[in-house]
C-alpha positions as CSV (number, residue, x, y, z in Angstrom):
1,M,-19.9,8.6,0.1
2,S,-18.7,6.6,-3.0
3,L,-15.1,7.3,-4.4
4,P,-16.4,9.3,-7.4
5,D,-17.5,12.3,-5.8
6,L,-13.6,11.8,-4.2
7,V,-12.2,13.3,-7.0
8,P,-10.8,15.3,-8.3
9,N,-9.3,16.4,-5.4
10,P,-8.4,13.0,-3.7
11,P,-5.7,12.4,-1.2
12,A,-2.2,10.1,-1.6
13,A,-3.6,6.8,-2.4
14,E,-2.6,4.2,0.2
15,P,-1.6,0.6,-1.8
16,M,-4.4,-1.3,-1.3
17,S,-2.7,-4.1,0.3
18,A,0.6,-4.1,1.7
19,Q,0.9,-7.6,0.0
20,R,1.2,-8.0,-3.9
21,G,-0.5,-10.8,-5.3
22,E,-3.9,-10.3,-2.7
23,M,-6.6,-11.0,-3.6
24,L,-9.0,-7.8,-2.7
25,G,-12.1,-8.1,0.3
26,M,-15.3,-7.5,-0.5
27,D,-15.3,-3.9,0.8
28,D,-12.6,-2.9,-1.9
29,F,-15.7,-3.2,-4.4
30,E,-18.1,-0.3,-2.3
31,G,-17.9,3.1,-4.5
32,L,-16.6,1.6,-7.2
33,T,-19.5,2.7,-9.7
34,V,-20.7,5.7,-11.1
35,G,-24.4,4.9,-11.0
36,D,-25.5,4.3,-14.1
37,P,-27.3,1.2,-16.4
38,D,-23.9,0.6,-17.9
39,D,-21.6,-0.1,-15.6
40,C,-20.9,-4.4,-14.6
41,P,-22.3,-6.5,-11.8
42,C,-20.7,-5.6,-8.6
43,D,-19.9,-9.4,-7.9
44,F,-16.9,-11.6,-8.1
45,Y,-17.2,-13.3,-11.2
46,H,-17.5,-10.2,-13.0
47,R,-14.8,-8.4,-11.4
48,A,-12.2,-11.5,-10.7
49,A,-9.8,-9.6,-12.3
50,I,-10.0,-6.2,-10.8
51,N,-6.4,-6.1,-9.9
52,W,-4.9,-8.8,-11.8
53,M,-1.5,-6.5,-12.6
54,S,-1.1,-7.4,-8.8
55,F,-0.1,-11.1,-9.0
56,I,2.8,-10.3,-12.2
57,R,6.1,-10.0,-11.4
58,D,8.6,-7.1,-11.6
59,D,11.0,-8.3,-14.2
60,V,8.0,-8.8,-17.0
61,R,9.0,-6.4,-20.4
62,L,5.1,-4.3,-20.8
63,I,5.9,-5.6,-24.7
64,D,5.8,-9.3,-23.5
65,L,2.7,-9.1,-20.9
66,V,-0.5,-9.9,-22.7
67,I,-3.3,-7.3,-22.1
68,P,-6.7,-7.7,-22.3
69,G,-8.1,-4.3,-24.3
70,S,-11.4,-2.7,-25.9
71,H,-12.2,-1.6,-29.3
72,D,-13.7,1.7,-29.5
73,S,-13.9,1.7,-25.5
74,A,-16.1,4.8,-24.6
75,T,-19.3,4.0,-27.3
76,Y,-21.4,2.9,-24.7
77,S,-22.0,6.3,-24.0
78,M,-23.4,8.1,-27.3
79,R,-27.1,7.8,-27.2
80,G,-30.1,8.6,-29.8
81,A,-31.5,6.7,-32.8
82,A,-27.4,6.5,-33.5
83,R,-26.3,4.3,-31.1
84,P,-26.7,0.8,-32.2
85,F,-24.7,1.7,-35.5
86,V,-21.9,2.9,-33.6
87,Q,-21.8,1.0,-29.6
88,T,-19.0,-1.7,-29.3
89,Q,-19.0,-1.5,-25.9
90,S,-21.8,-1.8,-23.4
91,Y,-20.0,-1.4,-19.9
92,N,-18.8,1.9,-19.1
93,L,-14.8,2.9,-18.7
94,L,-15.0,2.3,-15.3
95,A,-16.4,-1.1,-15.7
96,Q,-14.3,-2.4,-18.0
97,L,-11.5,-1.8,-16.2
98,L,-13.0,-3.2,-13.2
99,C,-13.6,-6.4,-15.7
100,G,-9.9,-6.5,-16.1
101,I,-9.5,-4.5,-19.1
102,R,-5.9,-2.0,-19.2
103,Y,-5.7,-0.6,-22.7
104,L,-8.6,1.9,-23.3
105,D,-9.0,3.1,-27.2
106,L,-10.6,6.7,-26.8
107,R,-11.2,8.7,-30.0
108,V,-12.0,12.3,-29.0
109,R,-13.3,15.4,-31.0
110,G,-15.3,18.4,-30.4
111,S,-13.9,21.9,-29.1
112,A,-11.4,23.3,-27.0
113,A,-14.1,24.2,-25.2
114,R,-15.7,20.8,-24.7
115,P,-13.9,17.9,-26.2
116,V,-16.3,14.0,-26.2
117,V,-15.9,10.9,-27.3
118,N,-17.3,10.1,-31.0
119,H,-17.3,7.3,-33.3
120,N,-17.3,8.6,-37.3
121,I,-19.6,11.2,-36.8
122,V,-21.4,10.2,-33.7
123,K,-20.7,12.1,-30.4
124,G,-21.0,10.7,-27.0
125,R,-20.1,11.9,-23.8
126,A,-17.5,14.8,-23.0
127,T,-13.7,13.1,-21.8
128,E,-14.1,15.9,-18.6
129,H,-16.9,13.4,-17.1
130,L,-15.1,10.4,-18.5
131,L,-11.5,10.8,-17.0
132,R,-13.0,12.2,-13.3
133,R,-15.7,9.9,-13.0
134,Q,-14.5,6.6,-14.7
135,V,-10.6,6.4,-14.7
136,A,-9.9,8.5,-11.8
137,P,-11.3,6.6,-9.8
138,F,-9.8,3.4,-10.3
139,V,-6.1,4.9,-10.7
140,H,-6.5,6.2,-7.4
141,R,-7.5,3.1,-6.2
142,F,-5.5,0.5,-7.6
143,P,-1.5,1.2,-7.8
144,S,-0.7,-2.0,-8.8
145,E,-2.4,-2.1,-12.5
146,V,-1.1,0.2,-15.2
147,L,-3.3,1.7,-17.8
148,I,-2.3,2.2,-21.6
149,L,-5.1,5.6,-22.2
150,D,-4.4,5.5,-26.3
151,F,-6.2,8.6,-27.9
152,Q,-6.5,7.0,-31.1
153,E,-8.1,9.9,-32.8
154,L,-7.4,13.3,-31.0
155,G,-8.7,16.5,-32.8
156,R,-6.5,19.2,-33.0
157,P,-8.2,21.6,-30.7
158,C,-9.2,19.0,-28.2
159,R,-5.5,18.4,-27.3
160,R,-4.6,20.6,-24.7
161,T,-7.9,20.4,-22.8
162,V,-7.7,16.8,-23.3
163,V,-3.2,17.6,-21.6
164,E,-5.1,19.7,-18.5
165,Q,-8.1,18.0,-18.0
166,L,-5.5,14.7,-17.8
167,R,-3.3,17.1,-15.0
168,E,-6.2,17.9,-12.9
169,H,-8.3,14.4,-12.5
170,L,-5.6,11.8,-13.2
171,D,-2.4,13.8,-11.5
172,A,-0.6,13.3,-14.7
173,D,2.3,15.0,-14.1
174,R,2.8,12.9,-11.1
175,W,1.8,9.3,-12.2
176,A,2.1,9.2,-16.4
177,L,4.9,7.7,-17.6
178,P,7.5,10.1,-18.9
179,R,8.5,9.5,-22.9
180,S,12.3,9.9,-22.0
181,R,11.6,6.4,-19.9
182,F,9.5,4.3,-22.3
183,S,11.6,1.9,-24.2
184,T,11.6,-1.9,-25.5
185,T,12.6,-3.1,-21.8
186,L,10.2,-1.8,-20.0
187,T,9.4,-4.0,-17.5
188,L,6.0,-3.8,-14.3
189,G,9.2,-3.3,-12.0
190,D,10.3,0.0,-13.5
191,L,6.6,1.4,-13.8
192,R,6.1,0.6,-10.5
193,A,9.6,1.9,-9.0
194,G,8.4,5.2,-11.0
195,G,5.5,5.4,-9.0
196,Y,3.8,5.7,-12.8
197,R,0.1,4.1,-13.5
198,F,-0.3,5.0,-16.9
199,L,0.8,5.7,-20.8
200,V,-0.8,8.2,-22.3
201,L,-0.8,8.0,-26.1
202,F,-1.6,10.6,-28.6
203,G,-2.8,9.9,-32.3
204,G,-3.2,12.1,-35.2
205,M,-0.2,13.7,-34.7
206,S,2.3,13.8,-37.2
207,E,6.2,13.9,-36.5
208,A,6.3,17.6,-37.1
209,E,3.2,18.8,-35.2
210,F,4.4,16.6,-32.2
211,Q,7.9,18.7,-32.2
212,R,6.1,21.6,-32.8
213,A,4.1,21.4,-30.0
214,R,7.1,20.5,-27.3
215,R,8.2,23.4,-28.6
216,E,5.7,25.5,-27.9
217,G,5.7,24.2,-24.2
218,W,2.4,23.0,-24.3
219,L,3.0,19.4,-24.6
220,P,4.1,17.5,-21.8
221,E,6.9,15.0,-21.5
222,W,4.5,12.4,-20.5
223,V,2.5,12.6,-24.1
224,L,4.0,9.9,-26.4
225,R,3.5,9.7,-29.8
226,R,1.4,7.0,-31.0
227,G,3.1,5.7,-33.4
228,D,6.6,6.3,-32.0
229,V,5.2,3.4,-29.3
230,L,2.3,0.9,-30.5
231,H,1.8,-0.2,-34.0
232,S,-2.3,-1.5,-34.7
233,P,-2.4,-2.6,-38.1
234,Y,-5.8,-2.1,-39.9
235,D,-7.0,-3.1,-43.1
236,A,-10.6,-1.4,-43.3
237,V,-11.5,-2.7,-46.3
238,L,-10.4,-6.3,-45.1
239,Y,-12.7,-6.1,-42.1
240,A,-15.6,-4.7,-43.8
241,R,-15.9,-8.2,-46.0
242,G,-16.5,-10.0,-42.3
243,T,-14.1,-11.8,-39.8
244,S,-13.1,-15.0,-41.5
245,G,-10.1,-13.2,-43.1
246,I,-9.4,-11.5,-39.9
247,P,-7.6,-14.4,-37.6
248,A,-4.9,-14.7,-41.2
249,F,-4.5,-11.0,-40.8
250,L,-3.6,-10.8,-37.4
251,T,-1.3,-13.5,-37.7
252,S,0.5,-12.5,-40.6
253,H,1.3,-9.1,-38.4
254,S,1.7,-10.4,-35.3
255,Q,4.4,-12.4,-36.6
256,A,6.1,-9.9,-38.2
257,W,6.1,-7.5,-34.9
258,A,8.0,-10.6,-33.3
259,T,10.8,-9.9,-35.2
260,K,11.3,-6.6,-34.1
261,R,9.1,-5.8,-30.8
262,D,10.1,-2.4,-31.4
263,R,6.6,-1.2,-29.8
264,L,3.7,-2.1,-28.2
265,F,1.0,-4.5,-30.4
266,V,-2.6,-4.5,-30.9
267,A,-4.0,-6.8,-32.2
268,Q,-7.4,-5.6,-33.5
269,G,-10.0,-9.0,-32.6
270,V,-12.8,-6.6,-33.5
271,C,-15.7,-6.6,-36.3
272,R,-16.1,-3.7,-38.9
273,Q,-19.4,-2.6,-40.4
274,N,-19.8,-2.7,-44.0
275,F,-22.1,0.8,-43.7
276,V,-23.4,0.3,-47.0
277,A,-25.2,-2.3,-45.9
278,T,-25.6,-1.4,-42.7
279,A,-27.5,1.6,-44.4
280,I,-29.3,-0.9,-46.6
281,D,-30.3,-2.9,-43.4
282,A,-31.6,0.0,-41.6
283,L,-34.1,1.4,-44.0
284,R,-35.6,-1.7,-44.2
285,E,-36.6,-2.5,-41.1
286,L,-37.8,1.2,-40.7
287,A,-39.8,1.0,-43.6
288,K,-41.6,-2.8,-42.1
289,G,-41.5,-0.4,-38.5
290,V,-39.3,-1.3,-35.4
291,R,-42.2,-1.7,-32.7
292,G,-41.1,-3.8,-30.4
293,R,-38.0,-5.1,-32.2
294,S,-34.7,-4.7,-30.3
295,W,-32.3,-2.4,-32.4
296,W,-29.6,-4.9,-31.3
297,R,-30.5,-7.3,-33.3
298,L,-30.2,-5.1,-36.4
299,P,-28.1,-6.7,-39.1
300,D,-25.0,-5.5,-39.9
301,T,-24.7,-3.6,-36.1
302,P,-22.0,-4.2,-34.7
303,A,-23.8,-6.0,-31.8
304,W,-25.2,-8.1,-34.5
305,L,-21.9,-8.9,-36.3
306,D,-20.2,-9.8,-32.7
307,T,-23.1,-12.4,-32.0
308,H,-23.2,-13.4,-36.0
309,Q,-19.3,-13.4,-37.0
310,G,-16.8,-13.1,-34.3
311,H,-16.8,-16.8,-33.3
312,H,-13.9,-16.5,-36.0
313,L,-12.3,-13.9,-33.8
314,D,-12.8,-16.0,-30.5
315,G,-11.0,-18.8,-32.9
316,W,-7.9,-17.1,-33.6
317,I,-7.6,-15.6,-29.9
318,D,-8.2,-19.2,-28.6
319,A,-5.2,-21.3,-30.3
320,L,-2.8,-18.3,-29.5
321,T,0.0,-20.7,-27.1
322,P,2.5,-19.0,-24.9
323,E,5.1,-18.5,-27.9
324,S,2.3,-16.6,-29.9
325,P,3.4,-13.3,-30.4
326,A,0.5,-11.2,-28.7
327,N,0.5,-8.4,-26.6
328,I,-2.6,-6.5,-26.6
329,L,-5.7,-8.0,-27.8
330,M,-8.7,-6.0,-28.3
331,R,-12.1,-7.0,-28.1
332,D,-15.9,-5.4,-28.8
333,F,-18.3,-6.0,-26.3
334,V,-16.3,-7.2,-23.3
335,D,-18.9,-8.1,-21.2
336,R,-19.4,-10.5,-24.0
337,H,-15.9,-11.8,-23.9
338,Y,-14.3,-12.7,-20.6
339,A,-12.9,-15.1,-21.8
340,T,-10.7,-13.3,-23.7
341,I,-9.6,-11.8,-20.5
342,G,-9.1,-14.9,-19.0
343,K,-6.8,-16.4,-21.6
344,A,-4.8,-12.9,-21.2
345,L,-4.4,-14.2,-17.9
346,R,-3.7,-17.7,-18.6
347,L,-0.7,-16.5,-21.5
348,N,0.7,-15.0,-18.9
349,L,0.7,-17.7,-16.5
350,Q,1.8,-20.2,-19.6
351,R,5.0,-17.6,-19.9
352,G,5.9,-17.8,-16.2
353,H,4.8,-14.0,-16.1
354,A,3.2,-14.8,-12.2
355,V,4.3,-14.4,-8.8
356,P,5.5,-17.9,-8.0
357,G,2.9,-19.9,-5.3
358,E,-0.1,-18.2,-4.2
359,A,-0.5,-15.8,-6.7
360,A,0.2,-17.9,-9.7
361,T,-2.2,-20.5,-7.8
362,R,-5.1,-17.6,-7.8
363,L,-4.5,-16.2,-11.1
364,D,-4.5,-19.6,-12.7
365,T,-8.2,-19.9,-10.9
366,I,-9.7,-16.0,-11.8
367,A,-8.3,-16.9,-15.6
368,G,-10.0,-20.4,-15.6
369,M,-13.1,-18.7,-14.2
370,L,-13.2,-16.0,-17.2
371,E,-12.2,-18.9,-19.7
372,H,-15.3,-21.4,-18.9
373,G,-17.9,-19.4,-17.1
374,R,-19.7,-19.9,-13.5
375,E,-20.9,-23.8,-14.4
376,W,-17.5,-24.8,-14.7
377,C,-16.8,-23.2,-11.2
378,A,-19.8,-24.9,-9.9
379,A,-19.0,-28.3,-11.4
380,R,-15.6,-28.1,-9.3
381,Q,-17.1,-26.7,-6.3
382,M,-15.3,-24.1,-6.0
383,P,-15.8,-21.4,-2.6
384,D,-18.1,-19.1,-2.8
385,D,-16.9,-15.2,-3.1
386,A,-16.8,-14.9,0.3
387,G,-14.3,-17.5,0.7
388,F,-12.5,-17.2,-2.0
389,F,-11.7,-13.3,-1.0
390,S,-11.1,-14.3,2.8
391,A,-7.5,-16.6,2.1
392,S,-4.6,-14.0,2.0
393,A,-1.8,-13.9,0.0
394,T,1.8,-14.9,1.2
C-alpha cells in the first residue's frame, strides 16, 4: 500500500531516523508518489534535498534560514486550453516538497463546499485532494522538515472549509505553530521541541476580519494572519515589463527588510506575463494554426518567459552571499531551478547553520550536486546513489 493511502487517519508518525542529519535509505522514497505525470523522478539527484532541514542546527532562527519556495505552487494542476497561460509549476506539491521546497504559495477560491486552487480565473484541483494526497504524506513522514503553507489568496467562503481540511488531513491542531509562539526569535529548535511541523498563513483578511473570526470562535490559534508574519513585496507593473528590473527591486526591498527583520521575507524571483501581449500572441498563433506546435513555446506564457528571461533572476540569486539579506527564495518551475535549491543550501552552510561534522559535509555535497548538476558529480567521480545513501551519519 502506498503512503498516500494511509491518510487521512495515519498512525502517530515516528522519526525517520534516530540520528539527526542522516541520509535517507532508498526505501524511504518508496510510496512517496501520487502516481500522476506531475511527479518528479524517483532518484537521488532529483530528491537529494528531501530532508535537508535535518542537517540544520536547532539554534537557527527561521528568519535567518534560507528557504526554497515555489510560486503559485498548485498551478501544475490547471488543465485545458488555458493551462499554458497560467501554469508556473510542472511538479505537483508532493514532488516540490521532495525536491527541497519548504514554502508553498497557495491561491484558493471556490465555494465552501469545494475550495479549489486558482490562478486568476482559471481553476485547478480541490484543496481537499492537495492537502490529503500531497502535503499530508510529506508532513507525516518527515518530522525534521518545517513547511510554510502560505494561503496568499483565500476566498472568504473557503476559509472555514480549509481550516477543517487542515485539521483533518494535516492534524493542524497538533502540528501547526500557534500564533502565540511566532516571533522573530523563533528557531528550528523551538519548532522541533514543540512538535510543530508547519506554519499556516491566511492572506486576504483585514485585521478587523481576523479579529471578528477569532471572536466567532471558528479561527484556530494556529492560523497566522499573513501580513503580520510575512513580507512579500511585489510590483505588478514592474514585473510585467520583464525581468531585467526585478533584481534591483529585490535588492532594494531585501536591504530594507534587513534593517528590521520583523517578519519572514519572500523574494519573488518570478516572471509575470503582460496579459495584453499574451492575448495578442495567442490570437496570432491560433490564426496561424497550432497543430503540431507545443504550447510551451508560445511567447509570453510563464514557461516561455522563464526560459527566455529567467537568466536575470538566476543571476541575482547566484550573486547572493552569506551576508545578503535572503530568507525565502521563490521561483517558477522548480524542475528547472534545482540550482536555486542548491544555492539556498549553500547559503545556509556559509552562514554556519549546518550541524558540524558529517551532516555539514553531506549538506555540502547535496548543495554542490543541485548547483552544478549531474555532469559535475560525474566529473568528480562521486559515489552512486546506493553508495551515498548507505553511509550513516555520526
